[in-house]
N, C-alpha and C positions, 0 to 999 in steps of 0.2 A: 688653662686660663679661659678658653672658649666655653667650656662647660660651666665653670664658675660664673662667668659673666651672664651666660644664658639663664642659669638658675636664679641669679640675683635679679636680672631684668624681669623674669617671669613673676617673681615674688612681688616686686614693686608695681608691676603692671596690674596685678590683681587688686591693688588698692584703688580706691575711688579718686584719690588725689593724683596729680600729675606725676609721671615717672621720675624717680630720683636721678636717673642718668640714662643716656642712650648710647650704649657701647657700639663701636664700629671696629671691626677687625680688618686690618689692611694687610694684604699680602703683596710684597714687591716682587714682581716677576723678573728674574734676572736672566731669562732665556733670550739670547740675542739671535736665535735662529728664526724668529718670526717678527712681524711688525707689531707695533704697539696697539693697532686697532683690530687685530685679528681676534675673533671671538672664540673659536673652538681651539683652545690651547690646553695643555695638561693642567696648567694652573686654574683655568676657568672650570675645567671638569671636576677638579678636586673641591673647589669652592662651592660648586653646586651641591655636592654631597654634604658639605658643612652647613649650607643653608637649610637643607632638609632636616639635618640632625639638630640644629640649634636655631629654631625659628624666631627666637626673641632677640637675636643679635644680627646686626647688619654686617655683611661681608663685601669687601671690595678688593679687586685686583688692580694694581697700578704697575705699569711697565717701567723698567729701569730707565728708559729714555726720557722719562719725566724730569730727570736730573737737569736737563738743559733749560728748564723753565724755573727752577728753584732760585730763590734770591738769598738763601742762607750760605751760599758758596760763591766765592770770588773767583770766577773763571780766569780773570786776567793774571792770576798768579800761577796758573797751571800750564806750564810749558807752551804758552802761546795760544792755547785753546780758548775760544770765546763762546759764551752762550749766545743763543739765537740761531736763526736759520742760515744755512749755507746752501746756495743754489746748486741743484743737481745732486746733492748728497742727502740721503735720508738720515733721520736721527739715529736709527739703529746702526747704520754704517759708520756714522761719525763716532759712535761709542766704540765700535770694533776698532777703528783706527786709533782712537785714544788709548785703549788698553794695549794695543800693539807697541805703543811708544814707551810703555812702562818697562823699567829695567829688569824686573825679576818677578817670580811667582809671589814672593812676599808682598811686593808693591801692588800687584794686581788684586790679591786677596784683601789687603788693607784698604785700598781705594774703593773696592766694591762694598766693603762693610761701611765705610764712611758715606758712600753714595746712598745706601739704603737708609742710614740714619738721617741724612739730610732730607730725603724725600718724606720720611715720616714726620720729621719736625716741621717741614714746610707745609705739609698737608694739615697737620694739627693747628698751626697758626692761621692758615688760610681759612679754615672752617670754624675757627674760634672754639676749639675743643678745650676742655678744662685741664686735661692732663694727658700725657703720653705714657702708656704702660708697655714695657718690654718684657718678653717672656724668658729671660735668661735664668737658668738654674744656678745654684751655688757653684757647680762644676764649671758651667759656661763662664760665669763671672771670674772665677779663679784663672781660667785659661786666658780670658781677655785681659786681666790685670797684668799677667806675666808677659803676654804678647805686646802690650803697650810699652812696658819697660824695655823689652828687647828691641822694639822698633824705635826707641829713642824718645818716647813720650811719657816717661815716668812722672814728669811734673803734672801730667793730665789725668793720672789714674784716679784721684779722688772725684773729679768731675765726671769721669766716664763710668765709674762703678757704683757710686753711692746714690741713694735716693735724695730727692730734693729739687729745689728750683734751679733750672739751668738757663744761663744767659745765652740768648740766640740773637746774633747780629744779622741784619739784612743789608745787602749791598745793591747799589744801583750805579748806572753809568751816566756821566755828564756829557759834555761836548766831545771829550776824547774817549773813543770806544776802547782804547787800550788800558785805560785807568779807571778803576772803580772807586767808590767812596761808600762809607758806612752811612746808611740812611735811617736806620732805626735799631734799637736794642730792646728785646722783649724777654721777659722771664717766662719760661715754660716749665711747669712741674713735671718731673720725669721720675717714674718709679719702676722697680723690679719686684712685682708681687711674689715671684717664686724664688727669691734670693735665699730663702732658708730651706730649700728643697734640693736634694741631690738628684743628679740625672738617673741614677739607679733606682731611686724611689719613684720617679716619674715612670720609668719603664715597668716597675712592679705594678703601679697603679693601672697602667694600660693593659697589663695582663689580666687584671681583675675586672676591667671594663671593656669587653670585646666590642661593644657598640661604638666606643671611641677609638679603640685601636685600629679598627678597620678603615678609619678615615686617614690614618697616618700613611704617607708614602713609604715605600720600602727603602731601608737604609742600605745602600750598596757599597758604602765605604769599607775598605778593608780594616781588619782589626789585628791586634797583636803587636809585637815589637818589630822594629825595622832597623836594619843595619845602616841603611843609607836614607837620608832625608833630602837628597839633592833636588828632587822634583816637588818637594812640599814647601809650602809657605811657613813662616814662623808661627802664624796662627794655627795652622793645621797640626804642627808639631806639638804645640802647647795643648791643644784640644785632646790629642791622642795620649799625651802624657798624663793629663789629669783624669782622663777616662780610665786609664790603667791603674792609677794609684788611689782612686776614689774609694774602693772597697777596703783595702788594708789600712789606708791612711786618711780616712774621712775627716778626722780632726784637723789634720794639716791643711787639707783642701779648704775646710771651713774657715780656718784661721787666716788664710790668704785673703779671703773676702772681708772678714771682720776687721782685720788690721787696717784695710783701706778706709773703713768707717771712722777710724781714729785720726786719719790724716786731714788736715785743714785744706780747704780749697783756697786758691788765690783769689782775692777780691779786687785787686787793682792791676793796672797794666792793660795792654792791648789784647786783641784776640787773634789767634791764628786764622787766616782767611780760608783755610781748607778744612781743618778738623773742628774749628770753632772753640778750641780750648784757650784759656788764658795763657798768654805768652810768658815764658820765664825770662824776664828782661836781662837778668844777670847770669842766667844759667846756660844759655845756648853754647857759649864758648866752653863751658865745663863739659857739656854733653859731647861736644866735638872732640875734646881732649887733644891728643897729639895729632889726630887726623887733620885738623884744621879745615879751612875752606879752600875749595878748588875754584879759583876765580874764572877759569875757562868754562866751567860747567854750570856755575850758579850766577844768575843775573842778580846783581845787588838790589835793584829796585823791587824785584819780585820776591826774592828770598827773604827780604827784611820783613815781609808780612806773613811769613810761614814759621812755624816752630821747627826745631831741629829735626824732629822725627819726620815731618812732612817734607822738609827739604830733601832728606835722604831717600824717602820713598819715591819722590818725583824724579830725582836726578841721579840716584844710585850712589 
């Protein structure tokens, strides 16, 4: 995507008229071993190489701790954590403490993905960008769709996977800091330009373009089949599964993504204050099934503003 954007920006900049668009590539640094203001980090070093290779595109690194300042996420629903400063505790340490409270590897991976999405959406809205482009391939979208279903957010799959306008709510606090309210709702166009490209095709392309491949960090994740997935999140299990079946069953992988394009998005009802998806007003009880609600674990006032999937991610 960076190469495509760079080539397009170079073509339009060669015209005498004003550029058709100004692409900005944002990397969210999820490394919590350093502070947000540290300049010499692995992410910054990689981005410096990208700037040299693609001079017509702007690159920016944003640390995960920016999540504390976004207004697309309602912190009052998340296990008592509040946005804003806490005396004596750095933003990075607060994030570490937050992730320690999550009940499982699946919860940590899911919340991390949602945080990255919130940061990108908030940044796009703050700077009045026209659209947000995400670089998921067909394989990545298929894994995301199945992971969302397994995490209890099947109702949200059309909004998470498909191209189109995405409703983004912003929240603010009134006189009571423990309760937030919706202050605005904005439509943000969101697209996956690589949705018709398999991961294996991208890898083949990188092999043919050494100048681009050398920019890619090494993939140290193990491959192959595993007997036990005890220490993996649901997202990682799905990603490894679709990576393994993409070659012999590419049609099935593609159909997972294309089928979601035939599903209608819900246009009415409230929004989950964590993932941002439209709430299934009648379906939460069906998702819970015979498991029901644990009154001792879920605060009614808070959980009412979360979808079933986010309730279980936060509370186990």
